[in-house]
N, C-alpha and C positions, 0 to 999 in steps of 0.2 A: 415331099414325103413320097417314097418309094412303097406301093402296093401291089401287091400280088392277088389275082383272080385267078384259081385254079380250078378244074373241073374233070368229072368223069362222066362221059356221055355216051351212052349207047347208040342212040338212033340220031343225035344231032339236037333236039331241043334242047338239052341242057346247056352245050356247048354253047347255041344260039343266046340264051340267057345270059351265060357268063360273060359273052361278048359284049350283051348289051350294058352288062354291070359296070364292066371296065370300060365300057367308051365313056357311060353317063360321069363314073368318078373321073374319068381324066378331065372332064371339061372344069372340075374343082381342083384334083389335086395334081394335075399332069403326069407325075411319074406313076404308070400304071400300066402294069403289063399282063396278057390275059393268056394261060398255058395250060396243056392238059396236067395232069397230075405226074402222069406218066415220064413228063419231061421234066420233072421237078425233084433235083436232088437236094437242095438245101432252101430255105426262108431265111437263112442270117441276113441274107443282104436286105431284107425289107423289112418295113416298121409296122405293116399289117397285113392279113391273109383273110381272103373271102373264099372258101371253097363250096364248090356245088358237086351236087351227085345225083343221078337220076336214083330211082327206087326201084328196086326188083326183088319182088318177093316180101316186101316190106323191111327190105335193107338197104343201104347204101351198096354202091358198086364195090368190088371186091379190090378195085384199084385207088376206090377212094380210102378204104379201109386199110389197105396197106401206106397207102399217103402220110395218114394219121399215124400208124403205128411206126412208121420210118422215121417219121420228122416229129415226134411227140416231144422232145425235149427241147428243141428249135421254137416248135408251136407254143410249148407253156410259156414261152418268155415274150411271147407277141399277142397283141391284140387279133384277135380271129373271130372271123362271123361264119356262118353257113348256112346252105342252103339244100334243100332236095327238092327233085321236082318228081311228081307223082300223079296219082291219077285220081285224087279227092273230089273234085269238080266234077268229074267224069260218073259218080255215084248218083244213085237216087236221090233225089233233093234233101228227103229226111234223114238221109246218113252223110251228107255232105261235110257239115260243121264237125260232126262228134268223130267220123273218120279221120279229118284233118288233124284234129287235137289229139287222137290215139296214135296216129301214124307220127307225131311230132315227138310226144313223150317215147314212143318205141325208138326212133331214129337216135335221139340222143343218147341212148342207152348203148350204143356201138363206137361211143368216141371214147379214148383213153381219158382215165380221171384227171390227169394232170393238165390236159387242154380245156382251159375255161373259154366258154364262147361268150363275146361280149352279145351275140345274137344269133338267134337261129330261126328261119321261116321255111313252111314247107310250101311252094307254088305247084301248080297244077302245067301238065304239059302239052305235049300232043299225044292225043290217044285215038288211033285209027283200028276201025273193024276189023281189019285184018292181022291185029295184033291178039286175038283172040278165038278161040274154038269158034266153028261155026254153029256148033248146037249150044255153047254158052253166048253167042252172039244174040241170038235170036230171045233167050230169057231175058239178058240183060237190060235190053233195048224194049222189053216189056215191061219190066218195072222201072222203068224210067232212067235206065244208063244212059249216057250221051258219048258219043267218039266226036272227033275233030279238034280243034287248036284252041285248047282251052287255059290257053295262058294267059294272064291278066296281067297287062304290061303297066297298069296305073299301080296296081299293088307293088310290082318290080320296084318300078322307079320311087314308090315313095320308101319303101325299105332303103332303097341305095341312098335316096337322099339322105336318111337318117344315119349311116353308117360316115358318108361325106361329110354333115355336119360335125360327127365326133369329131374326125380326122383330121378336118381342115384347121389350120393354123389361122389364129387372130378372128375369129368369129364365123356364124353361117355359112353356109355357101348362098351362092347367087341363085335367085329362082331360075327353076329350069322347066321346060314345058312337060307336060305329063303327055305319053305318048298312048295310044288305045289303038285296040282293033287289029293291026297288023304287026310283024316282025319291024321295030323300028332300024333305021341305019344303022351301022356297027360300025361307026367312026373309028377315033382315034382310042387305041386300047394297047398302045406299046410295041415292039417289033416283033413280036411273034403271034400277035392277035390271030384267031383264025384256022390255027392249027388244030 
């Protein structure tokens, strides 16, 4: 089964998550390719597509929106999963769950109606202090906001394994160890992984 993991990444965190998802899917599905959305002209050669985008100003990156609009007729015939990478886990603790739920609902609204998702998740990424103006940075930390690598690799792995289970012919995927704490190895993910 040929699977494409396509990504729109601004600072690299979403690209690394996409590469990790592709690498993990490749253990079970073998024919998995990871590419930037800007490099994809067609998805007709794939049987499933996973699309990821960083979140900026509560929206998909423009290149990801363009990807969906350009390829909507093809994606409408595919099994499609989507993920976004934002900063929900950077928010003060009382707002994290609610913020993530609201963000997920809002992000779904950016997709063409003919593209039906099999699943959609919002993950937190890497959020550095220098990404915020100095005055706001102090206030953000005072109210309980946090900076750093907030990616939850166990949650990413669990979601990826659900996709693999649905796509693998002949039964559930082989058990795979869950990674945690650091950016795991970005093993096999097709000939164009890492771009």
